[in-house]
N, C-alpha and C positions, 0 to 999 in steps of 0.2 A: 239705410242707403242715403238718407238726407244728411247724416253727419259726414259722410264722405264728400258730398257736394259742397258742404260748408268749408271743409279743409282743403279742397282742390285748388282754390286760388292761392292759399298760403303755400302749398306744396310747389306750385308752379313759380311762385315769386322766389322761393328758396332755390329752386333749380336754376333760374336765370341768374341769381346772385352768384351761385356756385360756378357756373359756366363763365360769366363775364368778370367776376372779381376775384373769387378765392383761388381758383385753379391757376390763373396767370401769375398770381402773387406767389404761390407755392413753387411754380417753376422758376421764378426769378430768385427765390431764396435758395433753391437747390443749386442753381448755376453759380451763385455767389459762394456757397459753401464749397463747391468743386474748385472754384478759382482760388479760394483761400488755401485749400489743401495742396494745390499745385504750385504755390509760390516758391520760387527758387532764388538763389543768390544771382544777382545781376539783373533781375526784373526791375523795370521802371514802373513805379506805382503812383496812384494818387490817393491820398488819405481823405477821410471825411471832412477834415478841416481845410482841404485844398492844398496841402503840401505835396509837392511833386519830388520824388527821390528815387534813388536806386537801392535795392536791398543788398546790404553787404554781409548780413549774417542772419541766419534762422535759428533760434534757440528753442528747442523742444515744443515748437508750435504754440508757445505762450507769449513770445515776444520777438519782435524783428528789429534788427539794427538797420536803420535807413540813413544813407548818406545823402544829405540835402544840398551840400556845397562841399567845396574842397576843405578837408580837415574838420568838417562839422557832421557828426552823427547824432541821431536821435533814436531812442528806443520807443516802439509803439506796440500796442496789442494788434494781433492779426485782424481782429473784428473791425478795426478802424480803417482798414484798406477798402476803398470804394471800388477802384477799377485798376486795371493794368493800363499804363500810359502809352507804351509802345504799341504800334499798330501791327497786327499779324501780316505775314508776308503776302497773303492772298489779297488783303485790302490794298496793300501798297502797289501790287501789280495792277489791280483794277483801276486805281487812281491814275497810274501811269498811262494805261491804255486809254482812259477817258480824256486825259490832257492831250495825248497825241491825236485823238479823233477830233478834238476842238480845234486844233491848229490846222487841220486840213480844210475847214470851212464846209459850208452846206452846199446843197444843190444849186441854188441860185447865186452863190457868191461870185461866181464867174461873171454873171451879168451885171451885178451891182457894185462889185469891188469890195475891198475890205473897209470896214468902219473903224475909224480910230478916233 
């Protein structure tokens, strides 16, 4: 019974590490893998090197042809894609509604006027 008491803090530390560090990292890797498998022609992407471009061709999931400027195409490995650059429609609508609500002013803006 004493040996279990000696290992209990170690087990608790591992459990905390799993919950706080390992599990969120696994979720992040899974989301990145899903994003890579769903890359399509016309998607605007950001590479790990910071290059922003539009996918012009997907070849056998082993390389992507990315147009970075007019008449300039580069080939990259799909693993080098960090994120999609274009915002999803839901985020665009949310930002639009937030900017409209900012233009209306607050509760006390009628008393104090607009600050410029």
